C-alpha positions as CSV (number, residue, x, y, z in Angstrom):
1,M,12.7,1.5,-1.1
2,M,9.7,-0.7,-1.1
3,N,7.8,-1.2,-4.4
4,T,4.0,-0.8,-4.6
5,Q,3.3,-4.6,-4.4
6,D,5.5,-4.9,-1.3
7,K,3.7,-2.0,0.3
8,L,0.4,-3.8,-0.3
9,I,1.7,-7.1,1.1
10,N,3.1,-5.4,4.2
11,C,0.1,-3.1,4.8
12,D,-1.9,-3.7,8.1
13,L,-3.7,-0.4,8.4
14,C,-7.2,-1.8,7.9
15,G,-6.6,-5.2,9.4
16,K,-5.5,-8.4,7.7
17,L,-5.4,-8.3,3.9
18,P,-7.0,-11.2,2.1
19,K,-5.0,-13.5,-0.2
20,L,-3.7,-10.8,-2.5
21,I,-3.7,-10.9,-6.3
22,E,-0.3,-10.9,-7.9
23,N,-0.8,-7.3,-8.9
24,S,-3.7,-5.0,-7.8
25,V,-3.9,-3.4,-11.3
26,Q,-5.2,-5.0,-14.4
27,Y,-3.0,-3.6,-17.2
28,G,-4.6,-2.5,-20.5
29,T,-3.8,-0.6,-23.6
30,T,-6.1,2.5,-23.4
31,N,-5.4,5.9,-22.0
32,F,-7.9,5.5,-19.2
33,I,-8.3,3.5,-16.0
34,I,-11.5,2.5,-14.3
35,I,-11.4,2.6,-10.5
36,G,-13.8,0.6,-8.4
37,E,-14.5,0.5,-4.7
38,S,-12.8,-2.5,-3.3
39,P,-12.2,-6.2,-4.3
40,A,-15.2,-8.5,-4.1
41,K,-14.8,-11.7,-2.1
42,D,-15.4,-13.8,-5.3
43,G,-13.8,-11.3,-7.7
44,W,-10.4,-11.0,-9.2
45,I,-8.5,-11.7,-6.1
46,E,-9.5,-15.3,-6.8
47,S,-9.7,-15.2,-10.6
48,K,-6.7,-13.0,-11.2
49,R,-8.7,-11.2,-13.9
50,A,-11.0,-8.2,-13.2
51,F,-14.7,-8.8,-13.7
52,Y,-14.3,-12.5,-14.1
53,N,-15.1,-15.3,-11.7
54,T,-12.8,-18.4,-11.1
55,S,-14.7,-20.3,-13.8
56,G,-13.6,-17.7,-16.4
57,K,-17.1,-16.3,-16.7
58,L,-17.7,-12.6,-17.0
59,Q,-19.6,-11.5,-13.9
60,G,-22.7,-9.2,-14.0
61,T,-20.9,-5.9,-13.7
62,G,-18.3,-7.1,-16.2
63,R,-21.1,-7.9,-18.7
64,V,-22.5,-4.4,-18.4
65,L,-19.1,-2.8,-18.6
66,E,-18.1,-5.0,-21.6
67,K,-21.2,-3.8,-23.4
68,L,-20.3,-0.2,-22.7
69,L,-16.7,-0.8,-23.8
70,N,-17.9,-2.6,-27.0
71,N,-19.9,0.5,-27.9
72,I,-16.6,2.3,-28.2
73,G,-14.6,-0.5,-29.8
74,L,-12.9,-1.9,-26.7
75,T,-13.1,-4.9,-24.3
76,I,-12.4,-5.4,-20.7
77,S,-9.0,-6.7,-21.7
78,D,-8.2,-3.3,-23.2
79,I,-8.7,-1.4,-19.9
80,Y,-6.6,-0.6,-16.9
81,F,-8.5,-1.3,-13.7
82,T,-8.0,-1.1,-10.0
83,E,-9.8,-0.3,-6.8
84,C,-9.4,2.6,-4.4
85,C,-9.4,0.1,-1.4
86,K,-7.0,-2.7,-1.9
87,C,-8.5,-5.2,0.6
88,I,-11.9,-6.8,0.9
89,I,-14.0,-4.5,3.1
90,S,-16.3,-6.6,5.3
91,D,-18.0,-3.5,6.9
92,R,-18.9,-0.8,4.4
93,R,-18.7,1.8,7.1
94,N,-14.9,1.4,6.9
95,L,-14.7,2.3,3.2
96,E,-13.7,6.0,3.7
97,K,-11.0,5.1,6.3
98,C,-9.6,2.3,4.2
99,S,-9.6,4.5,1.0
100,K,-7.6,7.1,2.9
101,N,-5.1,4.4,4.0
102,C,-4.8,3.1,0.4
103,M,-4.6,6.5,-1.3
104,P,-0.7,6.6,-1.4
105,I,-0.6,3.2,-3.0
106,L,-3.3,4.1,-5.5
107,I,-1.4,7.3,-6.4
108,E,1.7,5.3,-7.0
109,Q,-0.2,2.8,-9.2
110,L,-1.7,5.7,-11.2
111,N,1.7,7.3,-11.7
112,D,3.2,4.0,-12.9
113,I,0.7,3.6,-15.8
114,P,0.2,5.7,-19.0
115,C,-3.3,6.9,-18.3
116,E,-4.7,10.4,-18.6
117,I,-8.3,9.7,-17.8
118,I,-9.7,8.2,-14.6
119,L,-13.3,6.8,-14.6
120,T,-14.6,6.2,-11.1
121,M,-17.3,3.6,-10.7
122,G,-19.8,5.1,-8.4
123,V,-19.9,7.4,-5.4
124,H,-17.2,6.0,-3.2
125,P,-14.2,6.0,-5.5
126,T,-15.3,9.4,-6.7
127,Q,-15.4,10.8,-3.2
128,A,-12.1,9.2,-2.3
129,I,-10.2,10.7,-5.2
130,L,-11.9,14.1,-5.1
131,Q,-11.6,14.1,-1.3
132,T,-15.1,15.5,-0.9
133,K,-18.3,14.3,0.5
134,I,-20.9,13.8,-2.3
135,K,-24.5,14.5,-1.5
136,K,-26.0,13.9,-4.9
137,F,-23.9,11.7,-7.2
138,A,-26.0,12.6,-10.3
139,D,-24.4,16.1,-10.0
140,Y,-21.0,14.6,-10.6
141,V,-21.7,11.8,-13.2
142,G,-20.2,12.5,-16.6
143,K,-18.6,15.8,-15.6
144,E,-14.9,16.2,-16.1
145,F,-12.7,17.2,-13.2
146,D,-9.0,18.3,-13.7
147,I,-7.0,16.8,-10.8
148,S,-3.5,16.2,-9.8
149,L,-2.4,13.0,-8.0
150,G,1.2,12.5,-7.2
151,N,3.3,13.8,-10.1
152,K,0.6,13.6,-12.8
153,K,-2.5,15.4,-14.0
154,Y,-5.6,13.6,-14.9
155,K,-9.1,14.1,-16.1
156,L,-11.5,12.4,-13.7
157,I,-14.9,11.4,-15.0
158,P,-17.4,9.7,-12.6
159,I,-19.7,7.0,-14.1
160,Y,-22.6,5.1,-12.6
161,H,-21.6,1.8,-11.3
162,P,-22.2,-0.7,-14.1
163,S,-23.9,-3.3,-12.0
164,P,-26.8,-5.1,-13.6
165,L,-28.8,-4.2,-10.5
166,N,-28.3,-0.4,-11.2
167,P,-31.0,0.9,-13.5
168,K,-28.6,3.7,-14.6
169,G,-25.5,1.4,-14.9
170,Y,-25.8,1.0,-18.7
171,K,-28.3,3.5,-20.1
172,E,-26.9,6.6,-18.3
173,N,-23.3,5.6,-19.0
174,V,-23.7,5.3,-22.8
175,P,-23.3,9.1,-23.4
176,I,-20.2,9.2,-21.2
177,F,-18.5,6.4,-23.1
178,D,-19.5,8.0,-26.4
179,K,-17.9,11.2,-25.3
180,I,-14.7,9.3,-24.3
181,K,-14.6,7.7,-27.7
182,K,-15.0,11.0,-29.5
183,N,-12.4,12.8,-27.4
184,S,-9.6,10.4,-26.4
185,I,-9.5,6.9,-28.0
């Protein structure tokens, strides 16, 4: 039986995979995982560390996320992180298809780590996991969804993508992280 990493390496459903990171999950110590969209070309496939570039500098999204995590006494090193798409997506129109292709691998990854809460960064990972088309993301952000994936139950909480370009990426996420701190950490 093939392990998750072997499945990633042998996958050709969306085309050629880029040079893969050693493990497509950053391991942490918290009871939640943050799930992004897909690896960035200059992201952790190259640096081997989520939200950092190859020079060891925290990238823009990482700086915003680190600030949110610091508000609840954590750092990026404390979190689990992965993406719903495991390869670099050159054409965003393929995100939905690639997420469906990667969902069995994502479910395996989630079932292998001790997380109870899933935070999805933005519309796409939220849609992929809830398997629904989202018309207005604001109607989902910060709400809690009880879901089952594989053999485990989770609480899914969508957050705004913490990009420095997103005006809601920090300010609108602060109450969500405060709620997480009160209830689960």
